[in-house]
BATITI-899414 format. One record per residue (C-alpha): residue number from 1; x, z, y. Coordinates in Angstrom, 1 decimal, padded with zeros to 4 digits, m for minus. Each point is the difference from the previous one (the first is absolute). Layout:
residues N
SITE   nr      c1      c3      c2
SITE  NUM       X       Z       Y
...
END
This chain:
residues 239
SITE   nr      c1      c3      c2
SITE    1   121.9  m055.4   047.5
SITE    2  m002.8   002.3  m000.5
SITE    3  m002.7  m001.9   002.2
SITE    4  m002.6   002.7  m000.9
SITE    5   002.0   002.8   001.2
SITE    6  m001.2   001.5   003.3
SITE    7   001.7   002.6   002.3
SITE    8   002.0   002.5  m001.8
SITE    9  m002.4   002.7  m001.0
SITE   10  m001.1   002.5  m002.6
SITE   11  m002.5  m001.7  m002.4
SITE   12  m001.5   003.4  m001.3
SITE   13   000.7   003.6  m000.1
SITE   14   003.3   000.8  m001.8
SITE   15  m000.7   001.5  m003.4
SITE   16   001.3   003.6  m000.5
SITE   17   002.8  m000.8  m002.7
SITE   18   000.0   003.7  m001.2
SITE   19  m003.4  m000.6  m001.6
SITE   20  m000.4  m002.9  m002.3
SITE   21   002.2  m002.9  m000.6
SITE   22   001.4   001.6  m003.3
SITE   23   000.4   003.4   001.5
SITE   24   001.7   001.8   002.9
SITE   25   003.2  m001.8   001.3
SITE   26   003.3   002.0  m000.5
SITE   27   002.0   001.1   003.1
SITE   28   002.2  m003.2   000.3
SITE   29  m002.9  m002.3  m000.5
SITE   30  m002.1   001.7   002.6
SITE   31   002.8   000.0   002.6
SITE   32   000.6  m003.8  m000.6
SITE   33  m003.6  m000.7   000.0
SITE   34  m000.7   001.8   003.2
SITE   35   003.0  m001.8   001.6
SITE   36  m001.1  m003.3  m001.0
SITE   37  m003.6   000.6   001.3
SITE   38   001.5   001.1   003.3
SITE   39   001.5  m003.4   000.6
SITE   40  m003.6  m001.4  m000.3
SITE   41  m000.1  m003.8   000.2
SITE   42   003.8  m000.4   000.7
SITE   43   001.0   001.6  m003.4
SITE   44   003.4   001.3  m000.8
SITE   45   003.0  m001.5  m001.6
SITE   46   001.5   001.9  m003.1
SITE   47   003.3   000.4   001.8
SITE   48  m001.6   001.9   002.9
SITE   49  m001.9   002.1  m002.3
SITE   50   003.1   001.2  m001.7
SITE   51   001.6   000.7   003.5
SITE   52  m003.0   001.9   001.2
SITE   53  m000.6   002.2  m003.1
SITE   54   003.6   000.4  m000.9
SITE   55  m001.3  m000.5  m003.7
SITE   56   002.6  m001.6  m002.7
SITE   57  m000.7  m003.5  m001.0
SITE   58  m001.4   000.8  m003.4
SITE   59  m002.5   002.5   001.4
SITE   60  m001.4  m002.6   002.6
SITE   61   000.0  m002.8  m002.7
SITE   62  m002.0   002.2  m002.4
SITE   63  m002.4   001.4   002.5
SITE   64  m000.9  m003.5   001.4
SITE   65  m000.7  m001.4  m003.5
SITE   66  m002.2   003.0  m000.5
SITE   67  m001.9  m000.6   003.2
SITE   68  m000.4  m003.6  m000.9
SITE   69  m001.1   000.7  m003.5
SITE   70  m002.9   002.2   001.6
SITE   71  m000.9  m002.9   002.4
SITE   72   000.8   002.1   003.1
SITE   73   002.5  m002.4   001.5
SITE   74   000.9  m003.8   000.1
SITE   75   003.0  m002.1   000.7
SITE   76   000.2  m002.7   002.7
SITE   77   002.8  m002.4   000.5
SITE   78   001.3  m000.7   003.5
SITE   79  m000.7  m003.4   001.0
SITE   80   003.5  m000.6   001.6
SITE   81   002.0   002.0  m002.5
SITE   82  m001.1  m000.7  m003.6
SITE   83   002.2   002.6  m001.6
SITE   84  m001.4   002.8   002.2
SITE   85  m003.2   001.4  m001.3
SITE   86  m002.1   002.7   001.7
SITE   87  m002.3   002.7  m001.4
SITE   88  m003.4   000.5   001.4
SITE   89  m003.0   002.2  m000.9
SITE   90  m002.7  m002.0  m001.8
SITE   91  m002.3   000.9   003.0
SITE   92   001.9  m002.1   002.5
SITE   93   000.3  m003.8   000.5
SITE   94   003.6  m001.0   001.0
SITE   95   000.8  m000.7   003.5
SITE   96   000.8  m003.4   001.3
SITE   97   003.5   001.3   000.5
SITE   98   000.2   000.0  m003.8
SITE   99  m002.0  m003.1  m000.9
SITE  100   000.8  m002.2   003.1
SITE  101  m003.7  m000.1   001.1
SITE  102  m002.7  m002.4  m000.2
SITE  103   002.2  m003.0   000.1
SITE  104   001.8   001.0  m003.3
SITE  105  m000.9  m000.3  m003.5
SITE  106   002.2   001.6  m002.7
SITE  107   002.8   000.6   002.5
SITE  108   000.0  m003.7   001.1
SITE  109  m001.3  m001.6   003.2
SITE  110  m003.3  m001.6  m001.1
SITE  111   000.6  m003.5   001.5
SITE  112  m003.1  m001.6  m001.6
SITE  113  m002.3   002.8   001.4
SITE  114   001.6  m000.4   003.5
SITE  115  m000.3  m003.8  m000.3
SITE  116  m003.7   000.3  m000.8
SITE  117  m000.8   002.2   002.8
SITE  118   002.1  m002.1   002.4
SITE  119  m001.9  m003.2  m001.0
SITE  120  m003.3   001.6   000.5
SITE  121   001.0   001.5   003.3
SITE  122   001.2  m003.4   001.3
SITE  123  m003.3  m001.7  m001.0
SITE  124  m002.0   002.7   001.7
SITE  125   002.0  m000.3   003.3
SITE  126  m000.4  m003.9  m000.3
SITE  127  m003.8   000.6  m000.3
SITE  128  m000.2   002.5   002.8
SITE  129   002.0  m002.4   002.4
SITE  130   001.2   002.9   002.1
SITE  131   000.4   003.5  m001.4
SITE  132   001.1   003.3   001.1
SITE  133   001.6   002.5  m002.5
SITE  134  m003.1   002.0   000.2
SITE  135  m002.2  m003.0  m000.9
SITE  136   002.2  m000.9  m002.8
SITE  137   000.1   003.6  m001.4
SITE  138  m003.9   000.2   000.3
SITE  139  m000.5  m003.5  m001.6
SITE  140   002.4   000.9  m002.7
SITE  141  m001.7   003.1  m001.0
SITE  142  m003.4  m001.6   000.1
SITE  143   001.2  m002.9  m002.3
SITE  144   000.8   002.3  m003.0
SITE  145   003.1  m002.3  m000.5
SITE  146   002.0   003.1  m001.3
SITE  147  m001.1   002.4  m002.6
SITE  148   001.4   002.9   002.0
SITE  149  m000.3   000.8   003.6
SITE  150   003.0  m001.1   001.9
SITE  151   001.0   001.8   003.0
SITE  152   000.1  m001.6   003.5
SITE  153   003.8   000.3  m000.2
SITE  154   000.1  m001.9  m003.2
SITE  155  m002.4  m002.8   001.1
SITE  156   002.3  m000.2   003.1
SITE  157   003.1  m000.4  m002.1
SITE  158  m001.8  m003.0  m001.7
SITE  159  m000.7  m001.6   003.3
SITE  160   003.5   000.6   001.3
SITE  161   001.4  m001.6  m003.1
SITE  162  m002.1  m003.0   000.6
SITE  163   001.3  m000.2   003.6
SITE  164   003.6   000.2  m001.4
SITE  165  m000.8  m002.7  m002.6
SITE  166  m001.3  m002.4   002.9
SITE  167  m003.4   000.0  m001.7
SITE  168  m001.9   001.5   003.0
SITE  169   001.0   000.4   003.6
SITE  170   000.0   003.2   002.2
SITE  171  m001.4  m000.6   003.5
SITE  172  m001.2   002.1   002.9
SITE  173  m003.6  m000.5   001.3
SITE  174  m000.6  m001.6   003.3
SITE  175  m003.5   001.1   000.2
SITE  176  m001.3  m003.3   000.4
SITE  177  m001.2  m002.7  m002.3
SITE  178   000.4   000.9  m003.6
SITE  179   001.3   003.3   001.0
SITE  180  m003.0   000.9   002.3
SITE  181  m001.1   002.8  m002.3
SITE  182   003.4   001.5  m000.1
SITE  183   001.7   002.2   002.8
SITE  184   002.8  m001.9   001.9
SITE  185   003.4   000.8  m001.5
SITE  186  m001.1   001.2  m003.4
SITE  187   001.9  m001.4  m002.9
SITE  188  m002.0  m002.5  m002.2
SITE  189   000.5  m002.1  m003.0
SITE  190  m000.8  m003.8  m000.5
SITE  191   000.8  m002.6  m002.7
SITE  192   002.1  m002.8   001.2
SITE  193  m001.6  m003.3   000.6
SITE  194  m000.3  m002.2  m003.3
SITE  195   003.2  m001.5  m001.0
SITE  196   002.0   002.1   002.8
SITE  197   002.1   003.0  m001.1
SITE  198   002.1   002.4   002.3
SITE  199   003.6  m000.6   000.5
SITE  200   002.3   001.7  m002.7
SITE  201   001.3   003.3   001.5
SITE  202   003.7  m001.1  m000.2
SITE  203   001.1   001.8   003.1
SITE  204   000.3   003.1  m002.0
SITE  205   002.8  m001.7  m002.1
SITE  206   002.4  m000.1   002.9
SITE  207   000.6   003.8   000.0
SITE  208  m001.4   002.9  m002.0
SITE  209  m003.5  m001.0  m000.6
SITE  210  m001.4   003.4   000.4
SITE  211   001.1   000.2   003.7
SITE  212  m002.3  m002.8   001.0
SITE  213  m002.7   000.2  m002.5
SITE  214  m003.6   000.2   001.6
SITE  215  m001.1   002.0  m002.9
SITE  216   002.7   002.8   000.0
SITE  217  m002.5   002.7   000.7
SITE  218  m002.1  m001.0  m003.0
SITE  219   003.2  m000.2  m002.3
SITE  220  m000.1   002.9  m002.7
SITE  221   001.7   000.5  m003.2
SITE  222  m003.0  m000.2  m002.1
SITE  223  m002.1  m002.5   002.1
SITE  224  m000.6  m003.6  m000.2
SITE  225   002.4  m000.5   002.7
SITE  226   003.1   001.8  m000.9
SITE  227   003.8  m000.5  m000.2
SITE  228   000.0  m000.5  m003.7
SITE  229  m002.7  m002.8   000.0
SITE  230   001.0  m001.6   003.3
SITE  231   000.8  m003.7  m000.5
SITE  232   001.8  m000.1   003.4
SITE  233   002.2   002.8  m000.8
SITE  234   000.9  m001.4  m003.4
SITE  235   001.0  m003.3   001.7
SITE  236   001.9   001.8   002.6
SITE  237   002.0   002.0  m002.7
SITE  238   000.8  m003.4  m001.7
SITE  239   001.0  m001.8   003.2
END
């Protein structure tokens, strides 16, 4: 995971390769360099480069080595396919489609980082008594708990993971009592009473868990909640 990475964007103006970097690029090098730059943060696999340029293998390999030697391009390994490497211009940070996003480190789900954030978030909800997602996001960002700014979507993924783990409960505001400052019907989050935990969500084991999962809308391939990390889905497969 590259926690410091932000939205895929150009960090600075791309240098003109024809001036400097050890001299002008030859035709094959320039074509490949321009192709790589055109893919921006997504990069391009060597197989696709050969297909798009129709250049022979030896020409592509030699040209890429020359571009790397000049420091114009870099290699990024796909987090899901370790054998598939993508070439990017050095002026772009790799997209989350390549790195796996903020929850991944060196191509692996960073469970320790996620666990730390979940623990902090759970304690924060307990302290707040009743919290809306907006309140949680605001408190989270003011706390400085993470060295990088997490988006609302990412913080919501953490909260949803806590709900699935029965660490916090999801309730709707009644507009009265402890909910008097929250509009009626709005989704809120509370900690369970001391010594009380939610009932394990075993209903999903009776059939395909995805069909009855209350968090199906938050389930994404690269998120905290995903088919690859879902304990209920894993148990269902083993059933």
